[in-house]
C-alpha positions in Angstrom: 0.1 -0.2 0.1 2.8 2.1 0.8 4.5 1.5 -2.0 1.4 2.8 -4.3 0.6 5.5 -2.6 4.6 6.3 -3.1 4.2 6.0 -7.0 0.9 7.6 -7.3 2.2 10.9 -5.3 4.9 11.1 -7.2 3.2 10.4 -10.1 0.8 13.6 -9.6 3.9 15.7 -8.9 5.7 14.7 -11.9 2.6 15.6 -14.0 2.1 18.8 -12.3 5.8 19.8 -12.3 5.5 18.8 -16.4 2.4 20.6 -16.9 3.7 23.7 -15.5 7.1 24.3 -16.8 6.5 22.6 -20.3 3.2 23.2 -20.8 3.6 26.6 -22.5 6.1 25.2 -24.9 3.3 22.7 -25.8 0.7 25.1 -25.4 1.6 29.1 -26.1 -1.1 31.2 -25.4 -1.7 34.0 -23.7 -3.2 33.9 -20.7 -3.9 37.1 -20.3 -5.4 37.7 -23.5 -9.1 38.1 -23.7 -11.3 36.8 -26.5 -14.6 38.2 -27.9 -16.3 34.8 -26.4 -16.2 34.7 -22.6 -17.8 31.9 -20.9 -17.3 29.7 -24.0 -17.7 26.0 -23.2 -15.1 23.4 -23.7 -14.0 23.5 -27.8 -11.2 23.0 -30.0 -10.4 26.6 -29.8 -10.4 26.6 -26.4 -9.9 23.2 -24.8 -11.0 24.3 -21.4 -13.2 27.0 -22.2 -12.6 30.5 -21.4 -13.6 32.1 -18.7 -16.1 35.5 -17.5 -13.5 37.4 -19.2 -12.7 35.4 -23.0 -9.7 34.2 -21.4 -8.4 30.7 -22.7 -8.7 28.5 -19.3 -6.2 26.0 -20.3 -3.2 28.8 -20.8 -4.4 30.1 -17.3 -4.5 26.7 -15.4 -0.8 26.7 -17.0 0.8 29.7 -16.0 -1.6 30.0 -12.6 0.0 26.1 -11.2 3.7 28.7 -11.2 2.8 31.1 -8.3 1.6 28.4 -5.6 3.9 26.0 -6.5 6.8 28.6 -6.3 5.3 29.9 -3.7 5.1 26.4 -1.9 8.4 25.7 -2.4 9.9 29.7 -1.4 7.9 29.2 2.0 9.1 25.4 2.7 12.7 26.5 2.2 12.5 29.7 4.5 10.5 27.1 7.5 13.0 24.7 7.1 16.0 26.7 7.4 14.7 28.6 10.2 12.7 25.8 12.2 15.9 23.3 12.1 18.6 26.1 12.8 16.4 27.2 15.9 15.3 23.7 17.0 19.1 22.5 16.7 20.7 25.7 18.6 17.9 24.9 21.2 18.1 21.2 21.9 21.9 21.4 21.8 22.7 25.0 23.8 19.5 24.3 26.3 19.1 26.3 29.3 17.6 29.7 28.9 17.6 29.5 25.2 15.8 26.6 25.1 13.0 27.9 27.2 12.9 30.9 25.6 12.5 29.5 22.0 10.1 26.7 23.2 7.5 29.0 24.7 7.9 31.3 21.7 7.2 28.5 19.1 4.8 26.9 21.5 3.0 30.0 21.4 3.1 30.0 17.3 1.9 27.1 17.0 -1.2 27.5 19.1 -2.2 30.2 16.8 -4.4 29.2 14.1 -2.3 29.0 10.4 -4.5 30.2 8.2 -5.2 33.6 10.3 -1.8 33.9 10.8 -1.1 34.2 7.0 -3.6 36.2 6.2 -2.8 39.0 8.7 1.0 38.7 7.8 0.4 38.6 4.2 -2.3 41.6 4.5 0.2 43.7 6.4 2.7 43.0 3.5 0.6 43.9 0.8 -0.3 41.2 -2.0 2.6 39.6 -4.0 4.1 36.1 -4.4 7.4 36.9 -2.2 5.0 38.2 0.5 2.7 35.2 0.7 6.2 32.9 0.4 7.1 35.0 3.7 3.8 34.7 5.1 3.5 30.7 4.9 7.1 30.5 5.7 6.5 32.4 9.0 3.4 30.5 9.9 5.5 26.6 9.4 8.7 27.2 11.2 7.4 25.7 14.7 7.2 22.3 12.8 10.5 22.2 11.8 11.5 23.8 15.2 9.9 20.9 17.2 11.1 18.2 15.3 14.7 19.2 14.9 15.0 20.2 18.8 13.6 16.8 19.3 15.9 14.9 17.1 18.7 17.3 19.0 18.0 16.2 22.6 18.5 12.5 21.6 21.5 12.9 19.2 23.8 15.3 21.8 23.4 12.2 23.7 25.7 10.0 21.9 28.9 9.2 22.5 30.8 10.7 19.5 29.2 14.2 20.3 30.6 13.7 23.7 33.8 13.0 22.1 33.6 15.9 19.9 33.3 18.1 23.1 36.3 16.8 24.7 38.3 17.5 21.9 37.5 21.2 21.8 34.7 21.5 19.3 32.8 24.1 19.0 29.0 24.4 19.0 28.7 25.5 15.7 31.1 23.0 14.7 28.8 20.0 16.1 25.6 21.5 14.8 26.5 21.7 11.5 29.2 18.4 11.1 27.7 16.1 13.3 23.7 17.1 14.2 23.0 18.3 10.8 23.4 15.4 9.0 21.3 13.5 11.0 18.4 15.6 10.6 18.7 15.7 6.5 15.9 13.0 5.9 13.2 13.5 8.7 13.2 17.4 7.1 12.4 16.3 3.6 10.1 13.8 4.3 8.6 16.7 6.9 8.7 19.3 3.5 7.2 16.9 1.3 4.2 16.8 3.4 4.5 20.3 4.6 4.8 21.3 0.7 1.1 20.0 0.5 -0.6 22.2 3.6 1.5 24.9 1.7 -0.3 24.9 -1.2 -3.8 25.0 0.4 -2.8 27.9 2.4 -1.3 29.8 -0.4 -4.7 28.9 -2.2 -6.5 30.7 0.3 -4.0 33.8 0.3 -5.3 33.7 -3.5 -8.7 33.2 -3.1 -8.8 36.5 -1.2 -6.6 38.2 -2.9 -3.5 38.2 -1.0 -0.8 37.0 -3.0 -1.6 37.9 -7.0 -3.3 40.8 -8.3 -5.5 40.4 -11.7 -4.6 39.9 -14.5 -2.0 37.3 -13.2 -3.1 33.6 -13.2 -3.2 32.0 -9.7 -5.5 28.5 -9.1 -6.7 30.2 -6.1 -7.3 33.8 -7.5 -8.8 32.3 -10.6 -11.4 30.0 -8.3 -12.4 33.3 -6.6 -13.1 35.5 -9.8 -15.6 32.7 -11.0 -17.5 31.4 -8.1 -20.4 33.0 -9.2 -20.5 31.6 -12.9 -19.8 28.5 -11.8 -23.2 28.6 -10.1 -24.8 29.7 -13.3 -23.2 26.0 -14.9 -19.9 27.2 -16.0 -18.7 23.9 -14.6 -15.6 24.1 -15.9 -14.0 27.4 -14.0 -13.9 24.6 -11.6 -10.5 23.4 -12.8 -8.3 25.6 -10.7 -10.1 23.7 -8.0 -9.4 20.4 -9.3 -5.2 21.6 -10.2 -5.5 22.4 -6.4 -6.3 19.2 -4.7 -4.0 17.1 -7.0 -1.0 19.2 -6.0 -2.2 18.8 -2.6 -3.4 15.2 -2.8 0.4 14.3 -4.6 2.6 15.8 -2.2 0.4 14.8 0.8 0.8 11.1 -0.6 4.1 11.2 -1.5 5.2 12.5 2.0 3.3 9.8 3.6 4.5 7.3 2.2 7.9 8.7 2.6 7.4 8.4 6.3 6.2 5.3 6.3 8.9 3.7 4.6 11.9 5.1 6.3 9.7 4.8 9.7 9.6 8.5 10.1 5.9 8.6 11.0 6.4 8.8 15.0 8.5 12.0 14.1 6.5 13.7 12.8 
């Protein structure tokens, strides 16, 4: 079962990556160009129809996937880097550093993530970079807790004690001896976290905190089309389907990797 989830999740991720990266080479249509045929159902000239402004839906799906996937990747990288570094410092140094950092991270972890991301994005203003910063900030406690717990275990090993006895600095021990033991766990967590980051970006874009028109984005396009969907333009739901597929792909991939390497209890 885990193998099936791994293949299915990896297949979905590979499909989406090819769709947004190679898609423009195969289907070279301007996603912001309006035509005289708004709300046109799927046809030969427009394979997935047009939206309420006559823009090609397939072109907007292709280009619109670059923003949520790019934002999710950047946000995950930011939160993983900051959270892991702070977590290793907290677990290794201990004392008041550990108490202060743990208290801050527990407070952030207890706050609803989506609301915090929306508040930060609203203050920073609508842009993909600001959305990535907002989402990345929200998920820092996740990586902090895992890195801290792992460090508390690893620092009791004999090779760490030997390095300390030889006069190795804290920085040297963290980089050379503790970080390598965390890489696999952090990669698996990041894969799962990408699914959450995509959903969070979609929510931010839906409320106008990621891009401004006419830039294509799955969440923003879904928001703009919501009233027309109720009137029968079912093809305008396709951005929502792409969001679900992206989140499902990364979720299955990360979950199967966690089962394969026995990391489920650490996440």
